[in-house]
C-alpha positions as CSV (number, residue, x, y, z in Angstrom):
1,M,62.2,-12.0,59.1
2,I,62.4,-14.5,56.2
3,R,65.7,-14.1,54.3
4,I,65.7,-14.5,50.5
5,M,68.4,-14.8,48.0
6,L,67.3,-13.4,44.6
7,A,69.2,-14.4,41.5
8,E,68.2,-12.6,38.2
9,D,70.5,-11.3,35.6
10,Q,68.4,-8.3,34.4
11,T,68.9,-5.6,37.0
12,L,65.6,-3.8,36.3
13,V,63.7,-7.1,36.5
14,R,65.5,-8.1,39.7
15,Q,64.6,-4.8,41.3
16,G,61.0,-5.1,40.3
17,I,60.9,-8.7,41.8
18,K,62.6,-7.5,45.0
19,L,59.9,-4.7,45.4
20,M,57.2,-7.4,44.9
21,I,58.6,-9.7,47.4
22,E,59.2,-6.9,50.1
23,A,55.6,-5.8,49.7
24,D,55.2,-8.5,52.4
25,T,57.1,-7.0,55.4
26,S,57.9,-10.4,56.7
27,L,60.0,-11.1,53.6
28,K,63.5,-9.5,53.0
29,V,65.8,-9.9,50.0
30,T,69.2,-10.1,51.9
31,G,71.3,-11.2,48.9
32,E,71.2,-10.4,45.2
33,A,73.0,-12.3,42.4
34,G,73.3,-11.6,38.7
35,N,74.0,-15.2,37.7
36,G,74.0,-18.7,39.1
37,Q,77.6,-18.8,40.2
38,E,77.1,-15.6,42.2
39,A,74.0,-17.2,43.7
40,V,76.0,-20.3,44.9
41,N,78.8,-18.1,46.2
42,L,76.3,-16.0,48.2
43,C,74.8,-19.1,49.7
44,R,78.3,-20.0,50.9
45,Q,78.8,-16.6,52.5
46,Q,75.4,-15.9,54.0
47,Q,72.4,-17.8,55.5
48,F,69.1,-17.8,53.5
49,D,65.7,-19.4,54.1
50,L,64.9,-19.5,50.4
51,A,66.7,-19.1,47.1
52,L,64.6,-17.6,44.3
53,L,66.3,-18.3,40.9
54,D,65.7,-17.3,37.3
55,I,66.7,-20.0,34.8
56,R,68.6,-18.3,31.9
57,M,71.4,-16.4,33.4
58,P,75.1,-16.1,32.2
59,V,78.1,-18.0,33.6
60,M,75.9,-20.5,35.3
61,N,72.1,-20.9,34.8
62,G,69.5,-21.3,37.5
63,L,69.1,-25.0,37.0
64,E,72.8,-25.7,37.5
65,A,72.9,-23.4,40.5
66,S,69.8,-25.1,42.1
67,K,71.6,-28.4,41.8
68,L,74.7,-27.2,43.5
69,I,72.7,-25.3,46.2
70,R,70.7,-28.4,46.9
71,E,73.9,-30.6,47.3
72,I,75.5,-28.0,49.6
73,Y,72.5,-26.9,51.6
74,P,69.9,-29.7,51.5
75,D,67.5,-27.9,53.8
76,M,67.4,-24.6,51.9
77,K,64.1,-24.0,50.0
78,I,64.5,-23.2,46.3
79,L,61.9,-21.7,44.1
80,I,62.4,-21.2,40.3
81,L,60.8,-18.1,39.0
82,T,61.0,-17.9,35.2
83,T,59.3,-16.9,32.0
84,F,59.8,-20.3,30.4
85,N,56.9,-22.6,30.4
86,D,59.1,-25.4,29.2
87,E,58.7,-29.2,30.1
88,D,62.4,-29.9,29.9
89,Y,63.4,-27.0,32.2
90,A,60.6,-28.0,34.6
91,M,61.6,-31.7,34.6
92,E,65.3,-30.8,35.3
93,A,64.3,-28.4,38.1
94,L,62.3,-31.1,39.8
95,K,65.1,-33.7,39.4
96,N,67.2,-31.1,41.2
97,Q,64.6,-31.2,44.1
98,V,63.5,-27.6,43.8
99,N,60.4,-26.7,46.0
100,G,58.6,-24.8,43.4
101,Y,58.5,-23.7,39.7
102,L,56.6,-20.5,39.0
103,L,56.1,-18.3,36.0
104,K,56.8,-14.6,36.2
105,N,53.4,-13.5,34.8
106,G,51.6,-14.1,38.2
107,E,50.3,-11.6,40.7
108,I,52.2,-10.4,43.9
109,D,49.9,-12.4,46.1
110,E,50.6,-15.6,44.1
111,L,54.4,-15.0,44.6
112,H,53.9,-14.5,48.3
113,Q,51.9,-17.6,48.7
114,A,54.4,-19.7,46.6
115,I,57.2,-18.5,48.9
116,Y,55.4,-19.4,52.1
117,H,54.1,-22.7,50.6
118,C,57.7,-23.7,49.9
119,L,59.0,-22.6,53.3
120,D,56.3,-24.7,54.9
121,G,57.4,-27.8,53.1
122,G,55.0,-27.8,50.1
123,L,55.8,-28.3,46.5
124,I,54.3,-25.8,44.1
125,I,54.2,-26.1,40.3
126,E,52.4,-23.5,38.2
127,G,49.3,-24.9,36.6
128,K,50.4,-24.6,33.0
129,V,53.7,-26.2,33.9
130,A,52.2,-29.0,35.8
131,A,49.9,-29.8,32.9
132,K,53.0,-30.5,30.8
133,V,55.2,-32.3,33.2
134,M,52.9,-34.4,35.2
135,P,52.1,-36.9,32.4
136,S,55.8,-37.4,31.8
137,L,56.5,-37.9,35.6
138,I,53.5,-40.2,36.0
139,H,54.5,-42.5,33.2
140,S,58.3,-42.2,33.7
141,N,60.3,-45.4,34.2
142,T,61.0,-45.2,37.9
143,S,61.0,-47.7,40.6
144,L,58.0,-46.4,42.2
145,D,55.6,-49.1,40.8
146,A,57.8,-51.7,42.3
147,V,57.2,-50.5,45.8
148,N,55.2,-52.9,48.0
149,H,55.2,-51.6,51.5
150,E,52.1,-51.2,53.8
151,L,51.5,-47.8,55.2
152,T,49.3,-47.0,58.2
153,E,45.9,-45.3,57.7
154,R,47.4,-42.0,59.0
155,E,50.3,-42.3,56.6
156,L,48.1,-43.0,53.6
157,S,46.0,-40.0,54.5
158,I,49.1,-37.8,54.7
159,L,50.4,-39.2,51.4
160,S,47.0,-38.5,49.8
161,L,47.2,-34.9,50.9
162,I,50.8,-34.5,49.7
163,G,49.5,-35.7,46.3
164,Q,46.9,-33.0,46.4
165,G,49.5,-30.4,46.9
166,H,49.0,-29.5,50.6
167,N,51.8,-28.3,52.7
168,N,52.6,-29.5,56.2
169,Q,50.5,-26.8,57.9
170,E,47.5,-27.7,55.8
171,I,48.0,-31.4,56.4
172,A,48.1,-30.8,60.1
173,E,44.9,-28.8,60.1
174,E,43.1,-31.3,58.0
175,L,44.1,-34.3,60.1
176,F,44.0,-32.5,63.5
177,L,47.7,-33.3,64.0
178,S,50.7,-31.2,65.1
179,I,53.3,-30.1,62.4
180,G,55.9,-32.1,64.3
181,T,53.7,-35.2,64.0
182,V,53.2,-34.6,60.2
183,K,56.8,-34.2,59.7
184,N,57.7,-37.4,61.6
185,N,55.1,-39.3,59.6
186,I,56.5,-38.0,56.3
187,S,60.1,-39.2,57.3
188,G,58.6,-42.6,58.1
189,I,56.8,-42.7,54.7
190,L,60.0,-41.8,52.9
191,D,61.8,-44.6,54.7
192,K,59.1,-47.2,54.0
193,L,58.7,-46.4,50.4
194,D,62.5,-45.9,50.0
195,L,61.9,-42.5,48.3
196,R,64.1,-39.5,48.4
197,D,61.9,-36.4,48.8
198,R,58.5,-34.9,48.8
199,T,58.5,-34.6,45.0
200,Q,58.7,-38.3,44.6
201,L,56.1,-38.8,47.3
202,A,53.7,-36.5,45.3
203,I,54.4,-38.5,42.2
204,Y,53.9,-41.8,44.0
205,A,50.5,-40.6,45.3
206,I,49.4,-39.6,41.8
207,R,50.5,-42.8,40.2
208,H,48.7,-44.8,42.7
209,N,45.6,-42.7,42.6
210,L,46.1,-41.6,46.2
211,D,45.7,-38.0,45.4
212,R,41.9,-38.2,45.0
213,K,39.8,-36.2,47.3
214,E,37.3,-38.2,49.3
């Protein structure tokens, strides 16, 4: 069973999202919060596989909560589920190293796919949001362009697939590798490129045109 913490300040909306999530019997909402502070407190009290956070909540919003949760529990997956197709919100969420940014107007299957994608190490950004934030990310003043390290052919292939949005399972299947090998290679790529996380890897791939399908 996959344990999910759901933070949403509107009770009726939260119950609706919970029903959507648990339509997949492998997913279980084992903790509910009405604001970001409650979400952080729950994460301190219980173990979750994924935190599903709204943005606008009282006391502490979802962006502040995501930052604290990431600092305390670096391996926990975090998915933002919001009504706000806002570039600033999405940019801040990505800076907080969330694993996904999804809008609430999607279908149940899309929500389930996003959850599994995040759990498997993928980064998911809703299409309309991505169209707004990617140009800013690509042209941001980061140190990525200054990187000058050689990657192996396998590492370049993995980096390319990360730039295309593939998760670890999909990369393993595409390149006929084990998931463990993919994870080890990603760790090696991060070290070689002196990057922090998968989000920066995806941006690096896009900025260097490595995200193109052959």
